[in-house]
C-alpha positions in Angstrom: 19.4 51.3 18.3 17.7 48.5 20.1 16.2 48.9 23.1 17.3 49.1 26.7 16.0 47.2 29.9 15.1 49.8 32.7 17.4 48.9 35.3 20.1 51.6 34.5 17.1 53.9 33.6 15.0 53.7 37.1 17.8 52.9 39.1 19.5 56.1 38.1 16.0 58.3 38.8 16.1 56.5 42.0 19.3 57.9 43.0 18.8 61.0 41.6 15.6 61.3 42.9 13.6 62.4 39.5 11.2 60.1 38.0 11.0 58.5 34.1 7.8 58.7 32.7 6.1 55.1 31.0 3.2 55.9 28.5 1.3 54.1 26.7 1.3 53.5 23.2 -2.0 52.9 20.3 -1.2 53.2 18.0 1.1 54.2 15.2 0.8 58.5 16.0 0.9 57.4 19.6 4.2 56.1 19.5 5.7 58.6 17.2 4.4 61.3 19.4 6.0 60.1 22.9 9.4 59.1 21.0 9.4 62.9 19.7 8.1 64.3 23.2 11.2 62.5 24.7 13.9 63.5 22.3 13.2 66.7 22.5 13.2 67.0 26.4 16.4 64.6 25.9 14.9 61.7 28.1 14.8 58.6 28.4 11.5 56.9 27.5 9.3 53.7 28.5 7.1 53.1 25.6 4.3 50.2 27.5 1.1 48.5 26.0 -1.4 46.9 27.7 -2.7 43.4 26.7 -6.0 44.7 25.3 -4.1 47.4 23.1 -2.0 44.8 21.9 -4.9 42.5 20.9 -6.0 46.0 19.1 -2.6 46.9 17.3 -2.0 43.2 16.2 0.0 41.6 18.4 3.3 41.7 20.8 5.5 41.2 18.3 3.5 43.7 15.7 3.7 46.4 19.1 7.7 45.6 19.4 8.5 45.9 15.6 6.4 49.4 14.7 8.2 50.7 18.2 11.7 50.0 17.2 11.2 51.2 13.5 9.8 54.2 14.6 12.4 54.7 16.7 15.0 53.6 13.7 13.1 55.6 11.0 12.5 59.0 13.7 16.7 58.9 14.3 15.8 58.7 18.2 19.1 58.8 20.7 17.6 58.5 23.8 17.4 55.3 25.5 13.8 53.8 24.8 12.5 50.5 26.9 9.9 48.9 25.5 7.3 47.7 27.8 4.6 45.1 28.8 2.2 47.5 30.7 -0.2 45.0 33.5 0.5 41.3 31.7 -0.5 38.2 33.4 1.3 34.9 33.1 1.2 34.1 29.5 1.1 37.6 28.1 4.8 38.4 30.2 6.2 35.2 28.9 4.6 36.1 24.9 6.4 39.4 25.3 9.8 37.9 26.4 9.7 35.5 23.1 8.5 38.2 21.0 11.7 40.7 22.0 10.7 43.4 24.5 13.4 44.9 26.8 10.9 44.8 29.8 7.6 43.4 31.5 5.3 43.5 34.1 3.8 40.5 35.6 1.2 41.5 37.5 -0.7 38.8 39.8 -1.9 41.0 42.9 -5.4 38.9 41.6 -3.9 35.7 42.1 -3.3 33.9 46.1 -0.2 35.1 47.6 2.0 32.0 47.4 1.1 31.7 43.8 1.8 35.0 42.9 5.1 35.2 44.5 5.9 31.5 42.7 4.7 32.7 39.0 6.9 36.4 39.4 10.3 34.4 40.9 9.7 32.3 37.2 9.0 35.4 35.2 11.7 36.9 36.5 14.5 34.1 36.3 13.0 33.8 32.7 13.0 37.8 31.9 16.5 37.8 33.3 18.0 35.6 31.5 17.4 37.2 28.1 18.6 40.8 30.0 15.6 42.3 30.4 13.8 43.8 33.6 10.8 43.2 35.4 8.4 44.6 37.0 5.7 43.6 39.9 2.3 44.9 41.3 1.2 44.4 44.9 -1.9 45.3 46.3 -4.3 46.3 43.8 -4.2 49.3 41.8 -8.0 51.0 41.7 -9.9 51.6 38.6 -10.2 49.8 35.7 -7.1 48.8 32.8 -8.1 46.9 30.2 -11.1 44.9 31.4 -9.1 44.6 35.1 -10.7 46.4 37.6 -9.0 46.8 40.7 -10.3 48.4 44.9 -7.6 50.7 45.5 -6.5 48.9 48.2 -2.8 50.3 49.7 -0.6 47.5 49.5 0.6 45.2 53.1 4.7 46.3 53.0 5.7 43.1 53.6 4.6 41.8 51.0 5.9 43.9 49.0 9.3 43.0 51.0 8.5 39.4 49.8 8.0 40.2 46.4 10.9 42.4 46.3 13.2 39.5 47.2 12.2 37.6 44.3 14.7 39.4 42.2 12.4 41.7 40.7 13.9 45.6 39.3 10.8 47.9 39.6 8.0 47.7 42.5 4.4 48.9 41.9 2.8 48.8 45.1 -1.1 50.3 45.6 -1.3 53.1 47.7 -4.4 54.5 47.1 -3.7 55.0 43.2 -6.3 54.6 40.7 -6.3 53.8 37.5 -8.6 56.6 35.3 -10.1 59.8 36.2 -10.0 60.6 39.7 -13.1 61.2 41.4 -14.0 64.5 43.3 -14.0 62.1 46.7 -10.7 60.4 46.5 -8.9 60.6 49.5 -5.6 60.9 47.8 -2.4 58.8 48.4 -1.1 56.9 51.5 2.7 58.4 51.8 3.1 56.3 54.9 2.2 53.1 53.0 4.7 54.3 50.3 7.3 55.1 53.1 6.4 51.8 55.1 7.1 49.6 51.5 10.8 51.6 50.7 11.9 51.5 54.5 10.9 47.3 53.8 12.5 47.5 50.0 15.5 50.0 50.8 16.5 51.5 46.7 14.7 49.3 44.6 12.7 51.8 42.2 9.1 52.2 43.1 6.5 52.3 40.4 3.4 54.7 40.9 0.5 53.4 38.2 -2.7 56.0 37.7 -0.3 59.3 37.2 -3.4 60.8 35.9 -5.2 63.5 37.6 -2.9 63.5 40.8 -1.8 66.8 42.0 1.7 68.0 41.5 2.7 68.3 45.1 2.0 64.8 46.0 4.0 63.5 42.4 7.0 64.9 43.6 6.5 63.6 47.6 6.2 60.1 45.5 9.1 60.6 43.6 10.8 62.0 47.1 10.1 58.4 48.7 11.2 56.5 46.2 8.6 56.4 43.5 11.1 55.7 40.4 8.6 55.2 37.1 5.3 56.6 36.6 2.9 55.2 34.4 0.3 57.8 32.0 -2.1 57.0 29.6 -5.9 58.4 30.5 -4.0 61.8 30.4 -3.2 61.3 27.0 -5.7 60.0 26.1 -7.9 63.1 27.0 -5.8 65.3 25.6 -6.0 63.5 21.8 -9.7 63.5 21.9 -9.8 67.0 23.2 -7.8 68.3 20.3 -9.6 66.2 17.7 -12.8 67.0 18.9 -12.0 70.8 19.1 -10.6 70.1 15.0 -13.7 68.5 14.1 -16.2 71.0 16.2 -14.1 74.5 14.4 -14.9 72.6 10.6 -11.9 72.0 9.8 -12.4 68.8 8.5 -14.9 70.6 6.0 -11.8 72.5 4.9 -9.8 71.5 1.7 -9.0 67.9 2.0 -9.0 68.6 6.1 -10.6 65.2 6.2 -7.3 63.5 5.4 -5.9 61.4 8.6 -2.9 62.9 8.4 -4.2 66.3 9.0 -7.2 64.9 11.0 -5.1 62.9 13.7 -2.5 65.9 13.7 -4.3 67.9 16.3 -4.2 65.0 18.2 -0.9 63.7 18.2 1.0 66.8 19.4 -1.3 67.1 21.9 0.0 63.9 23.1 3.4 65.3 22.6 2.2 68.5 24.7 1.2 66.1 27.5 4.4 64.4 27.1 6.9 67.2 27.5 4.5 68.5 30.4 4.9 65.5 32.5 8.7 65.0 31.7 8.9 68.0 33.6 6.7 67.7 36.2 8.7 64.6 36.9 12.4 66.0 36.7 13.9 63.8 34.2 14.5 67.1 31.5 18.1 66.0 30.3 18.3 62.9 31.6 19.4 61.1 28.6 22.6 62.8 28.9 
């Protein structure tokens, strides 16, 4: 089974008022847990990798081949998108050559005109390879692999300029952040989101920092055009919690409980459970049909 780009999947989500989850992988266990969750819920899924995670795992080509091989070995039948998360110009080009099916070019830290020029170039190159492109306007708060954003709200007019370049998905800052949300977080700016979707029309919008956003806000964001929500931190927290409980219970000292296949199994199950829970919340269960 080959990867698909995000166009049909996120276009259908936009029209159907549901959302497709984008889940970051960090290793083999992570990849299998995400794929299992998607298959069990019959949901199209986007597996994405950050620049830092790709470096940790051995490079973009290795990540691409790992996900492709696991998809085949596990007899996965739901559509799978292989996506670069928060890539700079060089990373986006490398992933296009490596055989990804979708890339995000994150030029939010560049001067607007340079961001526009490089986004246009990535769009043309990716589209020539049948790939979808996500772009970002406005800083997403928090930290993602050393890239720190202040959590500003995007300018709807700038969003339209980027959308008009032919990108397939648009991530816009609306007060969302990466990582855990602080107690004094002010919430999502739905006024900004509504203004953006009025400017960009039917283009699927992307919400980064999906961990910790209340369910009612998630559902309202979907109503206002969000068709892709990124989830990473919540899977990491689930994995860490389950692994910690296994060790604190002394399971690693029982028999061959120290075997990595046993030691890491609760964490992998926790990731899968988190993935399936998010798919339920996003309204995408059964949408692979």
